[in-house]
N, C-alpha and C positions, 0 to 999 in steps of 0.2 A: 370507143373514141376513133376518130379518123386522123391516123397518125402518119408522119413522114419519117422513114428510117433512113439515117445518112451514113450507116456503116459501109466501109469499103465493099467492093464487088467481091463475092466469093467464088465466082465462076460457077461450075456445075454443082459446087457443095452448097447445101441449103443451109442458111444463116440460122443457128439455133435460137437467137432472139427474135428473128422474124417469126419462126415456128411457134414459139411461146406466146407473142403477141396475138397472133392469128388464132391460136387455141383458146386465149382468153377472150375471145370475141371482138376484137379491134379490127378496124378496116386499116390495112397497112399499105402505103405506096412506098416505093424505094427510090432514093436519088444518091447513089454512091459518090461521096465528095473527094475520096481518095482511091487511087488505084495503087495495089500492092505489086511491086515488081521485084522478084529475087535478084540478088546480085550475082548468083551463080557460084558463090563461094561455098566451099564444103570445109569447114575448119578441121584442123587435126584435134582429135580427142585424146591423145596420148598424155599420160603424166598428170591428169587432172583429178582433183579430188571431187568434183562436181560441175553441174552446169546451172545457169541462172537464165530464166526465160521470163521476160516481162511482157510478151504478147503472143497470142496464137499465131500470128503471122510469121514469127520467126521460126517456130517449129514447121510450119507448112513449107517454108523456104528451104529448109535442108532435109525434108523427107523424100526418100526413104532414108533412115539413119542406120549407121553401122551398129553392130552389137557392141562395140566399145563405148558408143555414146549411150545406148539403152541401158547398159549396167550400171551406169553412174548415177548417183543421187542427183535429183533435179528440184531445183528451188523454183517454184511456179508462182507468179505475183498473184494470183486469184483463182477461184474455182473453174472459170472457163478454160484457162490455160491448162490447169491441172487435169481437167476431164480429157482434153485433147491429148495431153501426154500419156495418160492410161491408154487411150485407145491406140497410141502409136507403139505401145509396148514398154513403157517405163514402169518400173515396179516400185522404186525407192523415190517416191514424190513427197515433198514438203510444201503445202499449199499454204500461200499468204492470203491475206484479207482483201488485197486489191490495189495496193499502191507501192511503188519502188521503195519509199521511205519506210513503210511497215515491213517490206520484204527484207530490207537491210537489218533491221533489228531481229528479224527471225534468223536470218543466216549467221549473225553474229552470235546468236545463242545456241544454234545448232551445229555450226561448222567450227573446225580447228584451224586457225591460221597457220600452223606448222605441217598440216596435213597435204600441202601442195596448192597449186593455183586453182582458181574458179574460172570457168569460161562463160561469159555473158554473150549469149546469142542475141543480138540486137538489131534494131532498125536505124536507119540514118539519123533520125531526130529522137533524142531522149528526153522524156519528161523529167527524169531524175537521174543524176550521175551516181549510180551504184558503185563505180569503180572508186571513185574520190571518196565515198562515204565509208566503203569497206576498207579502203587503205588506212583510214584513221583508225580502224580496229585491227590493224596488222595484217590483213589479207592481202594477197596478190590476186588481181583480177585482170584477165585478158578480154577485150571487147572486140567481137568480130561483127561487122556489119553485113547482115545476110539478106536484107531487103530494104527497099526504099518505098516511100509513099509519095506518089505524084498526084498534086491536087488538081481537081476539075478546073476547067476554065469557064465554064457557064453551067448553069442549071438546065436540065432537060426542059424543052418547051412545054410539055404537058404539066410539068410541075410548076412553071411559072404561070401557066393558065390557072392551075389549081390554087395557087395563092391568091390570085386576082378575084377569083370566084368564091373565096372563102371555103374551100373544100377540105381544109385540114384544121383540126382542133389543137394539134400539138406537134412537135418536132422532138426527134429523140437523138441527142447528141453524146457520143460516148468517148470523145477525147478532145483535149485543147486545140490540137491541129485541126481536126474536123470542124470544131466551132468556129475557128479563125477563118477557115475557107468559106464556111457557111455565112458569116457576117459579111465578108467581102463581096460574095456572089448575090446576097440578097440586096446590098447597097448598089451593086453594078446593075441589077436587073430592075431598079426603082420600085422594090417591093417592101421597103422599111415599114411603111404605114399598114400594109397587109400583114407583115409578121407581128406587129406588136400585140394584137389581142391574143395571139396564140400562146399555148403553154410550151416553154422551151425545157423540155426534161434533161437535166444535165447530170453527167456521172459524178461530178465533183465540182467543189467551188472553183477550181482551176478552169474547168471547162466553161462555166458561167462567166468568168471575168473575160474571156475571149468575145463575148458578145457585147461588151462595152460600146463599140462603134455604132451599134444600132439604137443607143439610147435607152429610153425606158422600155424594156420588153419583160413579160412575165417569165420569170426563171424560178424553177423548183429543183432541188439538189438531192440525189439518193443519199440515204444514212450512211451507207458504206458504198465504196466504189467498185461494185460488182453487178453482173447483169441480174441476179436475184433480187438485189435491192432496188434496181431500176424498175424491174417489173412490179414490185410491191409499190413503188412510187406512183407508178402509172395507174395501177389498180386503185390507190387511195383517191387519186384525182378524179378518175373516171366515176367513182361512186359519188362524189361531191358535185359532180357536173349535172346541170339540169337534164 
């Protein structure tokens, strides 16, 4: 398939989802719709019972990490975040299935509210309020904003041309914020009609809902909110395409 990947710019680092899509035989163009900007904050890791990480970007924003952090249990929202944590030196990783809500249940079953506070390394915008959810279970959670995501103000000119020429079969959308920016920029560029026939591959129902301003567009949603399920979804749709 001819795909447009909208994930944030990873700089010199290769995007593992991009690599997997290319390895699967897809043609992939990139249009990062969010830029990840570290806040420069390095939190204190003293007195914690564990860390919560709901984005790979949060780990990147505080790397390199001190030994005091690497020695703590880390609750990772999904497989991608867990894989990065292992590469950075974390050894005690509890891997969630992909959403903050599901991670909350996992933390509540694995951690002890009386063992000390948890630190959530977070972005400026949170899809799910883990602090409030875990507070109901008796936990103390400190949230530190270690990065922010700045939205793109326009689509690249070559991507606009690609939409008008029918150069894409699908768009890969991995977060509600990205989908919201995408919908805004597509409308601003007068590309709604061009976008409607395309398959919009959405990580979750919440991502798909952000496309409502575009009217009727084709949306398919991964069975679970992680990269592996997104790859499987794209593979199924590619096999069904003429």
